[in-house]
C-alpha positions in Angstrom: 299.9 136.4 50.4 303.3 135.2 49.8 304.3 131.8 51.3 306.7 132.1 54.0 307.0 129.5 55.1 309.1 132.5 56.0 308.3 130.5 55.7 309.7 128.3 59.7 312.8 130.9 59.6 313.6 129.9 64.8 313.4 126.8 65.3 316.2 128.0 63.5 313.6 128.4 60.1 312.4 130.2 59.5 310.1 130.1 55.4 311.6 130.2 54.2 314.5 127.9 55.6 318.0 128.8 55.7 318.1 130.2 59.1 317.9 128.7 62.3 315.3 131.1 63.4 313.0 131.3 60.4 310.7 128.6 59.0 310.2 128.9 55.4 310.5 125.4 54.3 309.6 122.0 55.7 313.1 120.8 55.4 314.4 123.0 58.0 315.5 121.5 61.2 314.3 122.7 64.6 316.7 123.6 67.4 316.5 122.0 70.7 314.3 123.6 73.4 316.0 124.5 76.6 314.3 124.4 80.0 314.3 128.2 80.7 311.1 129.2 82.3 311.4 132.9 82.5 311.5 134.7 79.3 314.8 136.9 78.8 314.3 140.5 77.7 317.1 141.0 75.3 318.4 144.4 74.5 316.6 146.2 71.6 318.0 145.7 68.3 318.6 149.2 66.8 320.0 148.3 63.4 319.9 145.3 61.0 322.9 144.8 58.7 322.0 143.2 55.2 324.7 141.8 52.9 323.9 142.4 49.2 325.2 139.3 47.4 325.1 141.1 44.0 326.8 144.2 44.9 329.0 142.6 47.6 328.1 145.4 50.0 326.5 146.1 53.3 323.3 148.0 53.9 322.5 149.1 57.5 318.8 149.5 58.2 317.1 151.0 61.3 315.0 148.3 63.1 311.9 150.2 62.0 313.1 150.1 58.3 313.8 146.5 58.6 310.5 145.5 60.0 308.6 147.6 57.4 310.6 146.2 54.5 310.2 142.6 55.9 306.5 142.9 56.5 306.1 144.3 53.0 308.0 141.3 51.7 305.7 138.8 53.4 302.2 140.1 53.5 299.7 141.3 50.9 299.1 144.9 51.0 295.4 144.8 51.8 296.3 143.2 55.3 294.6 144.7 58.4 296.8 146.7 60.8 296.5 144.0 63.6 297.8 141.3 61.2 300.6 143.7 60.1 301.6 144.0 63.7 301.4 140.3 64.3 303.7 139.7 61.3 306.1 142.5 62.5 306.3 140.7 66.0 307.4 137.5 64.0 309.9 139.4 62.0 311.4 140.9 65.1 311.4 137.4 66.6 313.2 136.2 63.5 315.9 138.9 63.4 316.5 138.6 67.1 317.0 134.9 66.6 319.3 135.4 63.6 321.4 137.9 65.6 321.8 135.4 68.4 322.7 132.6 66.0 325.3 134.7 64.3 326.8 135.7 67.5 327.1 132.2 68.6 328.2 130.8 65.2 328.9 133.3 62.3 328.0 132.4 58.9 331.0 133.1 56.7 329.2 134.3 53.6 327.4 137.0 55.7 330.5 138.8 56.4 329.3 139.9 59.8 325.8 140.7 58.7 322.5 139.4 60.1 320.9 138.4 56.8 321.6 138.7 53.1 319.6 139.4 49.9 319.6 135.7 49.1 315.8 135.2 49.5 316.3 131.5 49.3 317.9 131.5 52.6 316.7 134.8 54.4 313.6 136.8 54.6 312.6 138.9 51.6 312.8 142.7 51.9 310.6 145.1 49.8 311.9 148.7 49.8 309.0 150.4 47.9 305.4 150.1 48.2 302.2 152.2 47.9 301.3 150.8 51.4 304.6 151.9 53.0 302.9 154.4 55.3 300.2 152.1 56.4 302.8 149.3 57.3 305.2 151.7 58.9 302.5 153.1 61.1 301.4 149.6 62.4 305.1 148.4 62.7 306.0 151.3 64.9 303.5 150.2 67.6 305.2 147.0 68.1 309.0 147.5 67.7 311.0 145.3 70.0 308.2 142.9 70.7 308.9 139.2 70.2 307.4 135.8 70.9 308.7 133.2 73.4 307.6 129.8 74.7 309.1 128.5 78.0 311.4 131.4 78.2 312.9 130.7 74.7 312.4 132.6 71.4 310.1 130.7 69.1 310.6 129.7 65.6 308.1 132.3 63.8 306.5 129.9 61.4 303.8 131.3 59.1 302.0 130.3 55.9 299.5 131.8 53.6 296.6 129.8 55.0 296.2 126.6 56.9 293.0 125.6 55.1 291.0 125.3 58.3 293.4 123.6 60.5 297.1 124.0 61.0 299.5 121.1 60.9 301.8 120.3 63.7 305.5 120.6 63.5 305.6 116.9 64.3 303.6 116.2 61.0 305.4 118.5 58.8 308.9 118.4 60.2 309.0 115.2 62.2 309.8 117.1 65.5 307.4 117.8 68.2 307.3 121.4 69.2 304.9 122.3 71.8 304.0 125.8 70.6 303.5 124.6 67.0 300.4 122.2 67.4 297.5 121.6 65.2 294.9 124.3 65.7 291.4 124.4 64.1 290.7 127.8 62.4 287.2 128.5 61.1 288.8 131.6 59.4 290.7 129.5 57.1 288.1 126.8 56.2 287.1 128.5 52.9 290.7 128.5 51.5 290.3 125.9 48.9 292.0 125.7 45.4 291.1 123.4 42.4 293.8 122.8 39.9 293.5 120.8 36.6 296.2 118.9 34.7 295.9 116.8 31.5 297.6 113.4 31.5 300.2 114.9 29.1 301.0 117.7 31.7 301.2 115.1 34.6 303.5 112.9 32.5 305.8 115.8 31.6 305.9 117.2 35.2 306.5 113.8 37.0 308.8 111.9 34.7 311.2 114.7 34.3 311.4 114.9 38.1 312.3 111.3 38.8 313.9 108.9 36.4 312.5 106.0 38.4 308.8 106.8 37.5 307.4 105.4 34.4 303.8 106.5 33.7 302.1 104.1 31.2 298.7 102.7 30.6 295.5 104.1 32.3 296.0 107.5 33.8 293.6 106.9 36.3 296.0 104.4 38.0 299.1 106.9 37.8 298.5 108.7 41.2 297.1 107.3 44.4 297.1 108.9 47.9 298.1 105.9 50.0 298.6 107.6 53.3 297.3 110.9 55.0 296.7 112.3 58.4 293.3 112.9 60.0 293.5 116.5 58.7 294.0 115.3 55.1 297.7 116.1 55.0 299.1 113.7 52.5 302.2 111.8 53.8 302.5 109.1 51.0 301.6 108.8 47.3 302.0 105.9 45.1 302.8 106.5 41.4 302.1 104.1 38.6 301.4 101.4 41.4 304.9 101.0 42.5 306.8 104.2 43.2 306.2 105.8 46.5 306.9 109.5 47.3 305.8 111.9 50.0 302.8 114.4 49.5 305.3 117.2 49.7 307.3 116.0 46.8 304.2 115.6 44.7 302.9 119.0 45.6 306.3 120.4 44.9 306.5 118.8 41.5 303.0 120.0 40.5 303.3 123.4 42.2 300.3 122.6 44.4 299.6 125.2 47.1 300.1 122.7 49.9 300.4 119.0 50.6 296.8 118.7 51.8 295.0 117.6 48.8 292.8 115.0 47.0 293.1 113.8 43.5 290.8 112.3 41.0 290.9 111.6 37.2 288.2 112.3 34.7 288.7 110.1 31.6 285.9 112.0 29.8 287.9 115.2 29.9 291.3 113.6 30.3 292.1 115.7 33.4 293.4 115.3 36.9 291.5 117.3 39.5 293.5 118.4 42.6 291.5 120.0 45.4 293.9 121.6 47.6 293.3 122.9 51.2 295.4 125.9 52.4 298.7 127.3 51.0 302.3 126.8 52.3 303.6 124.4 55.0 300.5 125.0 57.0 302.4 125.5 60.2 302.1 128.4 62.6 300.4 131.7 61.8 298.0 131.7 59.0 298.0 135.2 57.3 294.7 134.6 55.6 293.0 133.5 58.9 294.9 136.1 60.9 293.6 138.8 58.6 290.0 137.6 59.0 290.5 137.6 62.7 291.8 141.1 62.6 288.7 142.1 60.6 286.6 140.6 63.3 288.3 142.8 65.9 291.0 140.5 67.4 294.2 142.0 68.5 297.8 141.1 67.1 298.4 139.6 70.5 295.1 137.5 70.3 296.1 136.4 66.7 299.5 135.2 67.6 298.2 133.4 70.8 295.7 131.7 68.7 298.1 130.1 66.1 301.0 129.5 68.6 300.0 127.5 71.6 301.1 128.9 74.9 303.5 131.7 73.7 304.3 135.0 75.6 305.1 138.4 73.9 308.0 140.0 75.4 309.4 143.5 74.8 313.1 144.2 74.5 314.8 146.3 77.0 
């Protein structure tokens, strides 16, 4: 499954990042929560305008097409129908947030559109797939449904897998968001990845990222996890005994699936062993765990409610 971190495209996130309503990256800021208590039923979005940054043209999609293409761009195609529905609800939540954001403060480079084909900023759309019919069928059952908390549209954060426990927005983004709390998920507990790097590979990857790091001497002293949360999410790493970086930085430099990892070094084989839990930013919906829940008979509403604390699903008018 792809990382979205889509993907936090509403806290104004989302994944991906870039949008105030879509959480893709951990660097995205979260919008302030208002004190509304009754969820507002917004009018149905009928069409989504996409600006093509290469062709400098606009494509208008029906809401069903948009949801189908965005789900195809964010899920593996063996996903269960109930997970597809859950992802479609998040994608509608995302585009509703984007629409409101653009109405309040238009983005110049969008030329009046909702999103663009720049996938570094907006959700990825896939227009062709062998699973088009399956996805469209599931999507059609939840068109217009979106997630709210305390009357406000949520940031529809999602990741590939949380590795057994999701991280809170406070841990990953530094902001306390009541519906993005740490949630234990037995459905994700087996999502573990082991990666191996030689000392030469580590030297090349790290020293080219930061001129202030010099890796000399015994490789076993090059990388030390010096701070982590109770869940194992690494918050601080010391390099070569004197340079401190975050776990997110190191996971990015080494292309680790997530920042929840342990590291050891084998002098016999000259290799670093990284044992990584989960994949993505670890916040919000886990697509891997959600798919297992769907296989076990849970509905899309139950899947969303499990990963997002205290949310309600509202249907557009």
